[in-house]
C-alpha positions as YAML, in Angstrom:
chain: A
units: angstrom
residues:
- id: 1
  name: MET
  ca: [224.24, -56.61, 157.53]
- id: 2
  name: THR
  ca: [222.90, -53.62, 157.79]
- id: 3
  name: THR
  ca: [219.82, -53.33, 160.21]
- id: 4
  name: PRO
  ca: [217.31, -50.26, 160.00]
- id: 5
  name: GLU
  ca: [218.72, -48.85, 162.99]
- id: 6
  name: SER
  ca: [222.28, -48.47, 161.50]
- id: 7
  name: ALA
  ca: [221.02, -47.35, 158.20]
- id: 8
  name: PRO
  ca: [222.35, -43.97, 156.97]
- id: 9
  name: ASP
  ca: [220.06, -41.05, 157.17]
- id: 10
  name: GLN
  ca: [217.24, -40.89, 154.54]
- id: 11
  name: PRO
  ca: [215.42, -37.88, 154.07]
- id: 12
  name: ALA
  ca: [212.27, -38.37, 155.35]
- id: 13
  name: GLN
  ca: [208.78, -39.14, 152.83]
- id: 14
  name: PRO
  ca: [205.79, -38.17, 152.90]
- id: 15
  name: THR
  ca: [203.34, -40.14, 154.00]
- id: 16
  name: PRO
  ca: [200.08, -40.46, 151.75]
- id: 17
  name: PRO
  ca: [197.56, -40.32, 154.46]
- id: 18
  name: GLN
  ca: [195.02, -43.15, 155.48]
- id: 19
  name: PRO
  ca: [191.75, -43.48, 154.65]
- id: 20
  name: GLY
  ca: [189.54, -41.97, 157.19]
- id: 21
  name: ALA
  ca: [192.92, -40.13, 158.80]
- id: 22
  name: SER
  ca: [192.90, -36.25, 158.91]
- id: 23
  name: GLN
  ca: [194.43, -34.76, 155.94]
- id: 24
  name: PRO
  ca: [196.86, -32.43, 156.45]
- id: 25
  name: ALA
  ca: [196.14, -28.31, 155.16]
- id: 26
  name: GLY
  ca: [196.40, -28.56, 151.39]
- id: 27
  name: TRP
  ca: [196.47, -32.12, 150.77]
- id: 28
  name: GLY
  ca: [194.69, -33.06, 147.58]
- id: 29
  name: GLU
  ca: [194.59, -29.19, 146.40]
- id: 30
  name: PRO
  ca: [196.38, -28.38, 143.23]
- id: 31
  name: PRO
  ca: [199.79, -25.94, 143.87]
- id: 32
  name: ARG
  ca: [198.99, -21.72, 143.60]
- id: 33
  name: TYR
  ca: [201.36, -20.12, 141.51]
- id: 34
  name: GLY
  ca: [204.62, -19.82, 143.16]
- id: 35
  name: GLN
  ca: [204.39, -22.83, 145.67]
- id: 36
  name: TYR
  ca: [205.58, -25.97, 145.83]
- id: 37
  name: ALA
  ca: [203.25, -28.90, 145.90]
- id: 38
  name: PRO
  ca: [202.15, -29.99, 149.60]
- id: 39
  name: GLY
  ca: [205.09, -32.61, 150.53]
- id: 40
  name: TYR
  ca: [207.29, -31.54, 148.17]
- id: 41
  name: ASP
  ca: [211.03, -30.37, 149.71]
- id: 42
  name: PRO
  ca: [213.06, -28.29, 147.57]
- id: 43
  name: ALA
  ca: [216.40, -28.89, 149.09]
- id: 44
  name: ALA
  ca: [215.73, -32.82, 149.04]
- id: 45
  name: PRO
  ca: [218.65, -34.18, 146.69]
- id: 46
  name: THR
  ca: [218.02, -35.42, 143.17]
- id: 47
  name: ALA
  ca: [219.51, -37.57, 140.73]
- id: 48
  name: GLN
  ca: [222.17, -36.00, 138.57]
- id: 49
  name: GLY
  ca: [220.64, -34.89, 135.24]
- id: 50
  name: GLN
  ca: [216.87, -34.80, 136.60]
- id: 51
  name: PRO
  ca: [215.33, -31.26, 136.79]
- id: 52
  name: GLN
  ca: [213.77, -29.77, 139.83]
- id: 53
  name: TYR
  ca: [210.52, -29.14, 140.04]
- id: 54
  name: GLY
  ca: [209.73, -25.43, 138.86]
- id: 55
  name: THR
  ca: [213.49, -25.04, 137.40]
- id: 56
  name: PRO
  ca: [213.76, -24.89, 134.33]
- id: 57
  name: GLN
  ca: [216.58, -26.81, 132.85]
- id: 58
  name: TYR
  ca: [216.65, -26.41, 128.97]
- id: 59
  name: GLY
  ca: [219.24, -24.02, 127.85]
- id: 60
  name: THR
  ca: [220.55, -23.19, 131.57]
- id: 61
  name: PRO
  ca: [223.91, -24.42, 132.09]
- id: 62
  name: GLN
  ca: [224.24, -26.57, 135.93]
- id: 63
  name: GLY
  ca: [224.92, -24.61, 138.38]
- id: 64
  name: GLU
  ca: [223.52, -21.10, 137.17]
- id: 65
  name: PRO
  ca: [220.22, -19.64, 137.56]
- id: 66
  name: ALA
  ca: [217.18, -19.40, 135.39]
- id: 67
  name: ALA
  ca: [216.75, -16.32, 132.62]
- id: 68
  name: GLN
  ca: [213.98, -14.04, 134.09]
- id: 69
  name: TYR
  ca: [211.20, -12.00, 132.59]
- id: 70
  name: GLY
  ca: [213.01, -9.88, 129.85]
- id: 71
  name: GLN
  ca: [216.44, -11.70, 129.67]
- id: 72
  name: SER
  ca: [217.57, -14.89, 127.29]
- id: 73
  name: GLN
  ca: [219.32, -18.11, 128.15]
- id: 74
  name: TYR
  ca: [220.81, -18.02, 124.43]
- id: 75
  name: GLY
  ca: [223.34, -15.30, 124.64]
- id: 76
  name: GLN
  ca: [220.96, -12.44, 126.15]
- id: 77
  name: TYR
  ca: [219.57, -12.02, 123.07]
- id: 78
  name: SER
  ca: [215.88, -11.74, 123.28]
- id: 79
  name: PRO
  ca: [212.83, -8.81, 122.14]
- id: 80
  name: TYR
  ca: [213.54, -6.92, 125.42]
- id: 81
  name: SER
  ca: [216.92, -6.68, 125.00]
- id: 82
  name: SER
  ca: [218.87, -3.73, 123.58]
- id: 83
  name: GLN
  ca: [221.36, -6.20, 121.66]
- id: 84
  name: VAL
  ca: [218.24, -7.33, 118.92]
- id: 85
  name: PRO
  ca: [218.69, -5.87, 115.45]
- id: 86
  name: GLY
  ca: [216.37, -2.60, 114.82]
- id: 87
  name: TYR
  ca: [215.30, -2.60, 118.88]
- id: 88
  name: ARG
  ca: [214.91, 1.06, 119.83]
- id: 89
  name: PRO
  ca: [214.23, 2.11, 123.58]
- id: 90
  name: PRO
  ca: [211.30, 3.56, 124.59]
- id: 91
  name: ALA
  ca: [211.95, 7.62, 123.57]
- id: 92
  name: ASP
  ca: [210.85, 10.27, 125.93]
- id: 93
  name: LYS
  ca: [207.31, 11.55, 124.47]
- id: 94
  name: PRO
  ca: [206.86, 14.69, 126.77]
- id: 95
  name: GLY
  ca: [204.70, 16.48, 123.89]
- id: 96
  name: ILE
  ca: [202.66, 15.64, 120.54]
- id: 97
  name: VAL
  ca: [205.78, 13.18, 119.03]
- id: 98
  name: PRO
  ca: [208.62, 10.74, 120.63]
- id: 99
  name: LEU
  ca: [212.28, 12.54, 120.75]
- id: 100
  name: ARG
  ca: [214.06, 10.45, 118.41]
- id: 101
  name: PRO
  ca: [213.62, 10.30, 114.80]
- id: 102
  name: LEU
  ca: [210.26, 10.18, 113.34]
- id: 103
  name: SER
  ca: [208.68, 8.04, 110.76]
- id: 104
  name: LEU
  ca: [206.16, 8.88, 108.15]
- id: 105
  name: GLY
  ca: [203.39, 7.60, 110.80]
- id: 106
  name: GLU
  ca: [204.64, 9.70, 113.97]
- id: 107
  name: LEU
  ca: [204.98, 12.98, 111.44]
- id: 108
  name: TYR
  ca: [201.39, 12.74, 110.04]
- id: 109
  name: ASP
  ca: [199.88, 11.92, 113.40]
- id: 110
  name: GLY
  ca: [202.18, 14.79, 115.26]
- id: 111
  name: ALA
  ca: [200.55, 17.57, 112.74]
- id: 112
  name: PHE
  ca: [197.12, 16.20, 113.99]
- id: 113
  name: GLY
  ca: [198.70, 16.37, 117.71]
- id: 114
  name: GLY
  ca: [199.65, 19.96, 117.20]
- id: 115
  name: VAL
  ca: [196.50, 21.18, 116.29]
- id: 116
  name: ARG
  ca: [194.60, 19.80, 119.41]
- id: 117
  name: HIS
  ca: [197.31, 20.37, 121.77]
- id: 118
  name: ASN
  ca: [197.19, 24.21, 120.89]
- id: 119
  name: PRO
  ca: [194.01, 25.07, 119.34]
- id: 120
  name: GLY
  ca: [193.87, 29.01, 119.64]
- id: 121
  name: VAL
  ca: [197.25, 29.71, 117.75]
- id: 122
  name: THR
  ca: [196.29, 26.23, 115.58]
- id: 123
  name: LEU
  ca: [193.11, 26.85, 114.42]
- id: 124
  name: GLY
  ca: [193.05, 30.68, 115.95]
- id: 125
  name: LEU
  ca: [195.65, 32.82, 114.89]
- id: 126
  name: THR
  ca: [196.32, 31.09, 111.39]
- id: 127
  name: ALA
  ca: [192.87, 31.24, 110.49]
- id: 128
  name: ILE
  ca: [193.06, 34.92, 111.16]
- id: 129
  name: ILE
  ca: [195.60, 35.35, 109.24]
- id: 130
  name: VAL
  ca: [194.11, 33.58, 106.10]
- id: 131
  name: VAL
  ca: [191.10, 35.09, 106.39]
- id: 132
  name: GLY
  ca: [192.41, 38.41, 106.76]
- id: 133
  name: ALA
  ca: [194.17, 37.80, 103.82]
- id: 134
  name: VAL
  ca: [191.76, 36.73, 101.78]
- id: 135
  name: ALA
  ca: [189.51, 39.51, 102.63]
- id: 136
  name: LEU
  ca: [192.05, 42.17, 102.27]
- id: 137
  name: GLY
  ca: [192.82, 40.05, 98.77]
- id: 138
  name: THR
  ca: [188.92, 40.29, 97.47]
- id: 139
  name: LEU
  ca: [188.99, 44.25, 98.17]
- id: 140
  name: ILE
  ca: [192.11, 44.85, 96.40]
- id: 141
  name: SER
  ca: [191.03, 42.17, 93.48]
- id: 142
  name: ILE
  ca: [187.84, 44.55, 92.55]
- id: 143
  name: PRO
  ca: [189.19, 47.43, 90.56]
- id: 144
  name: LEU
  ca: [192.12, 44.44, 89.07]
- id: 145
  name: THR
  ca: [188.44, 43.07, 88.27]
- id: 146
  name: THR
  ca: [187.41, 46.14, 86.42]
- id: 147
  name: LEU
  ca: [190.68, 46.48, 84.70]
- id: 148
  name: PHE
  ca: [190.65, 43.06, 83.14]
- id: 149
  name: THR
  ca: [187.34, 42.64, 82.15]
- id: 150
  name: ASP
  ca: [187.68, 45.69, 79.84]
- id: 151
  name: LEU
  ca: [191.19, 44.16, 78.69]
- id: 152
  name: PHE
  ca: [189.08, 40.96, 77.57]
- id: 153
  name: ALA
  ca: [186.47, 43.06, 76.28]
- id: 154
  name: GLY
  ca: [188.78, 44.60, 73.95]
- id: 155
  name: LEU
  ca: [190.15, 41.43, 73.15]
- id: 156
  name: PHE
  ca: [187.08, 39.47, 72.18]
- id: 157
  name: ALA
  ca: [185.72, 42.97, 70.13]
- id: 158
  name: GLU
  ca: [189.00, 42.38, 67.97]
- id: 159
  name: VAL
  ca: [188.96, 38.76, 67.46]
- id: 160
  name: GLY
  ca: [185.08, 38.48, 66.94]
- id: 161
  name: SER
  ca: [183.05, 36.40, 70.01]
- id: 162
  name: ASP
  ca: [184.08, 32.99, 69.58]
- id: 163
  name: PRO
  ca: [180.79, 30.29, 70.43]
- id: 164
  name: THR
  ca: [182.97, 27.77, 72.03]
- id: 165
  name: PHE
  ca: [184.20, 29.81, 74.65]
- id: 166
  name: ASP
  ca: [180.63, 31.11, 75.07]
- id: 167
  name: ASP
  ca: [178.83, 27.61, 75.47]
- id: 168
  name: LEU
  ca: [181.69, 27.25, 78.05]
- id: 169
  name: GLY
  ca: [181.07, 30.09, 80.29]
- id: 170
  name: PHE
  ca: [184.08, 31.39, 79.34]
- id: 171
  name: THR
  ca: [182.90, 35.43, 78.81]
- id: 172
  name: GLN
  ca: [184.50, 38.93, 79.66]
- id: 173
  name: ASP
  ca: [183.18, 39.22, 82.97]
- id: 174
  name: VAL
  ca: [184.07, 35.74, 84.33]
- id: 175
  name: LEU
  ca: [187.73, 35.55, 82.69]
- id: 176
  name: GLY
  ca: [187.98, 39.31, 84.53]
- id: 177
  name: VAL
  ca: [186.92, 38.07, 87.83]
- id: 178
  name: THR
  ca: [189.23, 34.69, 87.82]
- id: 179
  name: TYR
  ca: [192.38, 36.93, 86.86]
- id: 180
  name: GLY
  ca: [191.25, 39.94, 88.72]
- id: 181
  name: SER
  ca: [190.93, 37.42, 91.76]
- id: 182
  name: ALA
  ca: [193.70, 35.54, 91.05]
- id: 183
  name: LEU
  ca: [196.18, 38.44, 90.98]
- id: 184
  name: GLY
  ca: [194.69, 40.20, 93.82]
- id: 185
  name: THR
  ca: [193.94, 37.41, 96.79]
- id: 186
  name: GLY
  ca: [197.23, 35.40, 95.47]
- id: 187
  name: MET
  ca: [199.40, 38.54, 96.15]
- id: 188
  name: LEU
  ca: [197.91, 38.87, 99.69]
- id: 189
  name: LEU
  ca: [198.05, 35.13, 99.96]
- id: 190
  name: THR
  ca: [201.86, 35.15, 98.96]
- id: 191
  name: LEU
  ca: [202.65, 37.58, 101.63]
- id: 192
  name: ALA
  ca: [199.95, 36.11, 104.35]
- id: 193
  name: THR
  ca: [201.00, 32.15, 104.05]
- id: 194
  name: PRO
  ca: [204.61, 32.59, 105.29]
- id: 195
  name: LEU
  ca: [203.31, 34.13, 108.40]
- id: 196
  name: ALA
  ca: [200.50, 31.58, 109.01]
- id: 197
  name: MET
  ca: [203.12, 28.69, 108.59]
- id: 198
  name: GLY
  ca: [205.68, 30.35, 110.79]
- id: 199
  name: VAL
  ca: [202.94, 30.63, 113.36]
- id: 200
  name: MET
  ca: [202.11, 26.46, 112.86]
- id: 201
  name: ALA
  ca: [206.28, 26.23, 113.24]
- id: 202
  name: VAL
  ca: [206.08, 28.09, 116.74]
- id: 203
  name: SER
  ca: [203.60, 26.41, 118.04]
- id: 204
  name: VAL
  ca: [204.37, 22.88, 116.99]
- id: 205
  name: SER
  ca: [207.90, 23.21, 118.18]
- id: 206
  name: ASP
  ca: [206.95, 24.19, 121.46]
- id: 207
  name: SER
  ca: [204.31, 21.41, 121.37]
- id: 208
  name: VAL
  ca: [206.87, 18.82, 120.65]
- id: 209
  name: ILE
  ca: [208.65, 19.76, 124.44]
- id: 210
  name: GLY
  ca: [205.08, 19.36, 125.94]
- id: 211
  name: ARG
  ca: [204.82, 23.43, 125.97]
- id: 212
  name: LYS
  ca: [201.33, 25.47, 125.25]
- id: 213
  name: ILE
  ca: [202.47, 29.04, 123.78]
- id: 214
  name: PRO
  ca: [199.94, 31.68, 124.37]
- id: 215
  name: VAL
  ca: [198.36, 33.42, 121.68]
- id: 216
  name: PRO
  ca: [200.33, 36.58, 122.11]
- id: 217
  name: ASP
  ca: [203.56, 35.26, 122.54]
- id: 218
  name: ALA
  ca: [203.48, 33.10, 119.43]
- id: 219
  name: TRP
  ca: [202.49, 36.23, 117.79]
- id: 220
  name: ARG
  ca: [205.22, 37.96, 119.02]
- id: 221
  name: ARG
  ca: [207.58, 35.53, 118.04]
- id: 222
  name: VAL
  ca: [206.66, 35.40, 114.71]
- id: 223
  name: ALA
  ca: [206.67, 38.97, 114.21]
- id: 224
  name: LYS
  ca: [210.13, 39.64, 115.11]
- id: 225
  name: ARG
  ca: [210.71, 37.10, 111.97]
- id: 226
  name: ALA
  ca: [207.99, 38.34, 109.84]
- id: 227
  name: TRP
  ca: [210.08, 40.47, 107.62]
- id: 228
  name: PHE
  ca: [212.45, 37.36, 106.78]
- id: 229
  name: LEU
  ca: [209.41, 35.28, 106.26]
- id: 230
  name: ILE
  ca: [207.55, 37.35, 103.88]
- id: 231
  name: GLY
  ca: [211.40, 38.18, 102.05]
- id: 232
  name: PHE
  ca: [211.93, 34.42, 101.56]
- id: 233
  name: SER
  ca: [208.47, 34.17, 99.58]
- id: 234
  name: LEU
  ca: [208.89, 37.28, 97.78]
- id: 235
  name: LEU
  ca: [212.49, 36.18, 96.78]
- id: 236
  name: SER
  ca: [211.54, 32.82, 95.91]
- id: 237
  name: THR
  ca: [208.72, 34.07, 93.49]
- id: 238
  name: LEU
  ca: [210.73, 36.55, 92.08]
- id: 239
  name: VAL
  ca: [213.40, 33.76, 91.57]
- id: 240
  name: VAL
  ca: [210.55, 31.56, 89.92]
- id: 241
  name: ILE
  ca: [209.62, 34.64, 87.80]
- id: 242
  name: VAL
  ca: [212.75, 35.23, 86.48]
- id: 243
  name: ALA
  ca: [213.85, 31.48, 85.66]
- id: 244
  name: TYR
  ca: [210.54, 31.31, 83.59]
- id: 245
  name: ALA
  ca: [211.26, 34.54, 81.75]
- id: 246
  name: LEU
  ca: [214.74, 33.49, 81.00]
- id: 247
  name: ALA
  ca: [213.42, 30.17, 79.99]
- id: 248
  name: VAL
  ca: [210.39, 31.99, 77.22]
- id: 249
  name: GLY
  ca: [213.06, 33.86, 75.90]
- id: 250
  name: LEU
  ca: [215.58, 31.41, 75.02]
- id: 251
  name: VAL
  ca: [212.73, 29.21, 73.91]
- id: 252
  name: ALA
  ca: [211.44, 32.24, 71.21]
- id: 253
  name: LEU
  ca: [214.91, 32.70, 70.08]
- id: 254
  name: LEU
  ca: [214.98, 29.01, 69.00]
- id: 255
  name: PHE
  ca: [211.90, 29.60, 67.32]
- id: 256
  name: TYR
  ca: [213.26, 32.46, 66.01]
- id: 257
  name: ALA
  ca: [216.65, 30.81, 64.23]
- id: 258
  name: ASP
  ca: [215.07, 27.27, 63.77]
- id: 259
  name: PRO
  ca: [211.71, 26.19, 64.01]
- id: 260
  name: VAL
  ca: [213.07, 22.56, 64.38]
- id: 261
  name: ALA
  ca: [215.56, 23.80, 67.31]
- id: 262
  name: GLY
  ca: [212.95, 25.77, 68.82]
- id: 263
  name: VAL
  ca: [210.87, 22.49, 69.19]
- id: 264
  name: ILE
  ca: [213.71, 20.52, 70.85]
- id: 265
  name: GLY
  ca: [214.31, 23.58, 72.55]
- id: 266
  name: LEU
  ca: [210.88, 23.52, 74.10]
- id: 267
  name: ILE
  ca: [211.45, 20.09, 75.03]
- id: 268
  name: LEU
  ca: [214.69, 20.09, 76.72]
- id: 269
  name: THR
  ca: [214.00, 23.70, 78.46]
- id: 270
  name: VAL
  ca: [210.49, 22.31, 80.05]
- id: 271
  name: ALA
  ca: [212.40, 19.23, 81.45]
- id: 272
  name: ALA
  ca: [215.22, 21.44, 83.24]
- id: 273
  name: LEU
  ca: [212.30, 23.44, 84.36]
- id: 274
  name: VAL
  ca: [210.88, 20.58, 86.28]
- id: 275
  name: VAL
  ca: [213.95, 19.14, 87.18]
- id: 276
  name: ALA
  ca: [215.33, 22.16, 88.66]
- id: 277
  name: GLY
  ca: [212.44, 23.60, 90.41]
- id: 278
  name: VAL
  ca: [211.73, 20.45, 91.99]
- id: 279
  name: TRP
  ca: [215.48, 20.20, 92.54]
- id: 280
  name: ALA
  ca: [215.55, 23.44, 94.29]
- id: 281
  name: PHE
  ca: [212.32, 23.38, 96.22]
- id: 282
  name: THR
  ca: [213.26, 20.03, 98.09]
- id: 283
  name: ARG
  ca: [216.31, 22.04, 99.03]
- id: 284
  name: VAL
  ca: [214.62, 25.38, 100.14]
- id: 285
  name: VAL
  ca: [211.71, 23.70, 102.10]
- id: 286
  name: LEU
  ca: [212.96, 23.74, 105.44]
- id: 287
  name: ILE
  ca: [213.93, 27.09, 105.29]
- id: 288
  name: PRO
  ca: [210.48, 29.16, 106.36]
- id: 289
  name: PRO
  ca: [210.38, 27.05, 109.40]
- id: 290
  name: ALA
  ca: [214.15, 27.58, 110.35]
- id: 291
  name: LEU
  ca: [213.35, 30.90, 109.66]
- id: 292
  name: ALA
  ca: [210.35, 30.98, 112.09]
- id: 293
  name: VAL
  ca: [211.92, 29.18, 114.90]
- id: 294
  name: GLU
  ca: [215.67, 30.33, 114.60]
- id: 295
  name: GLY
  ca: [216.92, 33.20, 115.74]
- id: 296
  name: GLY
  ca: [219.91, 33.70, 113.28]
- id: 297
  name: GLY
  ca: [220.41, 36.37, 110.34]
- id: 298
  name: PHE
  ca: [218.57, 35.67, 107.27]
- id: 299
  name: TRP
  ca: [221.27, 34.46, 105.13]
- id: 300
  name: ALA
  ca: [223.15, 32.23, 107.51]
- id: 301
  name: THR
  ca: [219.64, 30.58, 108.39]
- id: 302
  name: CYS
  ca: [218.77, 30.26, 104.82]
- id: 303
  name: ARG
  ca: [222.39, 28.53, 104.36]
- id: 304
  name: ARG
  ca: [222.07, 26.03, 107.37]
- id: 305
  name: ALA
  ca: [218.21, 24.85, 106.17]
- id: 306
  name: TRP
  ca: [219.84, 24.73, 102.90]
- id: 307
  name: LYS
  ca: [222.65, 21.99, 104.20]
- id: 308
  name: LEU
  ca: [219.70, 20.23, 106.31]
- id: 309
  name: THR
  ca: [218.48, 18.59, 103.11]
- id: 310
  name: ARG
  ca: [221.91, 17.08, 102.12]
- id: 311
  name: GLY
  ca: [221.32, 13.91, 102.50]
- id: 312
  name: THR
  ca: [217.72, 13.39, 103.17]
- id: 313
  name: PHE
  ca: [216.85, 14.98, 99.61]
- id: 314
  name: TRP
  ca: [214.89, 11.68, 98.43]
- id: 315
  name: ARG
  ca: [212.94, 11.53, 101.99]
- id: 316
  name: VAL
  ca: [212.03, 15.33, 102.66]
- id: 317
  name: LEU
  ca: [210.84, 14.96, 98.51]
- id: 318
  name: GLY
  ca: [208.72, 11.88, 99.02]
- id: 319
  name: ILE
  ca: [206.71, 13.11, 102.24]
- id: 320
  name: TYR
  ca: [206.15, 16.29, 101.25]
- id: 321
  name: LEU
  ca: [204.77, 14.87, 98.08]
- id: 322
  name: LEU
  ca: [202.85, 12.23, 99.36]
- id: 323
  name: THR
  ca: [201.18, 14.93, 102.15]
- id: 324
  name: SER
  ca: [200.20, 17.28, 99.02]
- id: 325
  name: LEU
  ca: [198.71, 14.57, 97.30]
- id: 326
  name: ILE
  ca: [196.72, 13.72, 100.28]
- id: 327
  name: LEU
  ca: [195.74, 17.19, 100.83]
- id: 328
  name: GLY
  ca: [194.65, 17.87, 96.77]
- id: 329
  name: ILE
  ca: [192.41, 15.13, 97.01]
- id: 330
  name: ILE
  ca: [190.71, 16.14, 100.64]
- id: 331
  name: GLY
  ca: [190.70, 19.90, 98.91]
- id: 332
  name: GLN
  ca: [188.85, 18.15, 95.53]
- id: 333
  name: ILE
  ca: [186.49, 16.24, 97.67]
- id: 334
  name: VAL
  ca: [185.73, 19.92, 100.37]
- id: 335
  name: ALA
  ca: [185.55, 21.93, 97.59]
- id: 336
  name: VAL
  ca: [182.53, 20.12, 95.45]
- id: 337
  name: PRO
  ca: [179.92, 22.21, 97.31]
- id: 338
  name: VAL
  ca: [181.62, 25.28, 96.85]
- id: 339
  name: SER
  ca: [182.22, 24.27, 92.93]
- id: 340
  name: LEU
  ca: [178.28, 23.59, 92.63]
- id: 341
  name: LEU
  ca: [178.09, 27.36, 94.24]
- id: 342
  name: LEU
  ca: [180.84, 28.73, 91.79]
- id: 343
  name: SER
  ca: [178.84, 27.40, 88.86]
- id: 344
  name: LEU
  ca: [175.43, 28.81, 90.37]
- id: 345
  name: PHE
  ca: [177.27, 32.17, 90.12]
- id: 346
  name: MET
  ca: [178.24, 31.86, 86.72]
- id: 347
  name: VAL
  ca: [175.46, 30.94, 85.30]
- id: 348
  name: MET
  ca: [173.88, 34.12, 87.18]
- id: 349
  name: GLU
  ca: [177.19, 35.92, 85.83]
- id: 350
  name: SER
  ca: [177.81, 37.78, 89.23]
- id: 351
  name: GLY
  ca: [181.11, 39.22, 89.48]
- id: 352
  name: VAL
  ca: [180.25, 39.73, 93.36]
- id: 353
  name: GLY
  ca: [178.90, 36.17, 93.87]
- id: 354
  name: LEU
  ca: [182.54, 34.83, 91.72]
- id: 355
  name: SER
  ca: [184.80, 36.83, 94.01]
- id: 356
  name: ILE
  ca: [182.82, 35.38, 97.08]
- id: 357
  name: SER
  ca: [183.12, 32.08, 95.94]
- id: 358
  name: TYR
  ca: [186.76, 32.43, 94.82]
- id: 359
  name: GLY
  ca: [187.30, 33.71, 98.40]
- id: 360
  name: ILE
  ca: [185.53, 30.88, 100.00]
- id: 361
  name: THR
  ca: [187.74, 28.26, 97.96]
- id: 362
  name: TYR
  ca: [191.41, 30.19, 98.98]
- id: 363
  name: VAL
  ca: [190.07, 30.02, 102.21]
- id: 364
  name: ILE
  ca: [189.41, 26.00, 102.47]
- id: 365
  name: THR
  ca: [192.70, 25.30, 100.37]
- id: 366
  name: GLY
  ca: [194.97, 27.72, 101.99]
- id: 367
  name: GLY
  ca: [193.84, 26.55, 105.83]
- id: 368
  name: MET
  ca: [194.14, 23.56, 104.76]
- id: 369
  name: SER
  ca: [197.61, 23.94, 103.43]
- id: 370
  name: VAL
  ca: [198.75, 25.96, 106.61]
- id: 371
  name: LEU
  ca: [197.43, 23.56, 108.96]
- id: 372
  name: PHE
  ca: [198.24, 19.98, 108.06]
- id: 373
  name: LEU
  ca: [201.04, 20.85, 105.44]
- id: 374
  name: GLY
  ca: [202.56, 23.37, 107.89]
- id: 375
  name: GLY
  ca: [202.42, 21.16, 110.52]
- id: 376
  name: VAL
  ca: [203.84, 18.29, 108.53]
- id: 377
  name: VAL
  ca: [206.68, 20.60, 107.38]
- id: 378
  name: ALA
  ca: [207.03, 21.85, 111.09]
- id: 379
  name: LEU
  ca: [208.24, 18.25, 112.41]
- id: 380
  name: LEU
  ca: [209.87, 17.53, 109.50]
- id: 381
  name: TYR
  ca: [212.58, 20.39, 110.04]
- id: 382
  name: ILE
  ca: [212.76, 18.93, 113.52]
- id: 383
  name: ASP
  ca: [212.93, 15.53, 112.56]
- id: 384
  name: THR
  ca: [215.91, 16.28, 109.69]
- id: 385
  name: ARG
  ca: [217.89, 18.26, 112.50]
- id: 386
  name: MET
  ca: [217.45, 14.92, 114.96]
- id: 387
  name: ARG
  ca: [218.67, 12.80, 112.13]
- id: 388
  name: ARG
  ca: [221.59, 15.07, 111.46]
- id: 389
  name: GLU
  ca: [222.37, 17.08, 114.46]
- id: 390
  name: GLY
  ca: [220.98, 15.49, 117.60]
- id: 391
  name: LEU
  ca: [218.56, 17.65, 118.45]
- id: 392
  name: ASP
  ca: [216.44, 15.17, 120.49]
- id: 393
  name: VAL
  ca: [219.11, 15.48, 123.29]
- id: 394
  name: GLN
  ca: [218.90, 19.20, 123.30]
- id: 395
  name: LEU
  ca: [214.67, 18.85, 123.09]
- id: 396
  name: GLN
  ca: [214.81, 16.40, 126.01]
- id: 397
  name: ALA
  ca: [217.13, 18.83, 128.01]
- id: 398
  name: ALA
  ca: [214.34, 21.77, 127.28]
- id: 399
  name: ALA
  ca: [211.49, 19.33, 127.78]
- id: 400
  name: ALA
  ca: [212.71, 18.60, 131.83]
- id: 401
  name: THR
  ca: [213.30, 22.38, 132.06]
- id: 402
  name: ALA
  ca: [209.33, 22.92, 131.04]
- id: 403
  name: ALA
  ca: [208.31, 20.34, 133.34]
- id: 404
  name: ASP
  ca: [210.58, 21.87, 136.18]
- id: 405
  name: LYS
  ca: [208.61, 25.42, 135.92]
...
């Protein structure tokens, strides 16, 4: 028979306080976060299989510690683990975009961020280029307007006045100003837009690594590549003109041989021009930012940028078309006041007013195209290089070097 004196040692159990007796400190209060309840001894043995207070046992093997925050008890599979499919660790973002392949939203956000990060270059320098080109183009369009006005006056005199054209406002003066402004201002914008796009590409490429390039440095870097940018624009325009001239000649020959063959040839030629034009434009759309940013030769840079779109054709095309569609809608909304002003000058039949109205329209459309579309194309070039060439690693090194300076 076991007596209380001979009984084995048992762990001392807490004795609840008696009424009227003094209570120990903390007794009756709820345990705070990270503390045990008063009177609880975590070292006391418990029955097999019974979980201890504050120790999660569900899914935790016996003898192993519970999973910490950010870990998982089921094969280390959690939203915070790199083993989760589709999980990407946070990328470095020293500038306007994270240094990894970009999504569509990040491209658009980066285009706006590039303008905000360096407004002196993106707004100031590009505006000077576009407005200067439009102003000079307007001056050049004055003699061209006189030339086209006399040309349409002679044409109308030969065929007779058409009341339909008069009712629509298509007089010889209006047509002369329209074609004169389109040729003069359009020619200057063809030369100036590549320079402005090059300025955007240089500024955005530095903003990606958090570096803010001064205006003189941006212009100096673009000026070194100016002839490459202008030459590519002129070469592209020449290729388009030659392609359309050949297509028109082919269709004319088919009509001369057989009208039915001419109709069929016209349909096939137009379809071929559209498909070939979209394909060729998508393959060369990354050449201007490459010419502005890279330091290689003209043909070597063109070949490199041509190869960049291999395998990413549909992505590049889709992003460019969507961006152009958005800009077109915004441009129509912004151009409503200008259109009203234009119609007023058309009623007044003022050639100077028409030229000014066309110039304002070119500034609005050209400025929007350079700022937003130029920023998107520059980021698309960087994004494509990160996907195909691992440019993000080089950008991270360049960002670290820029941060140390």
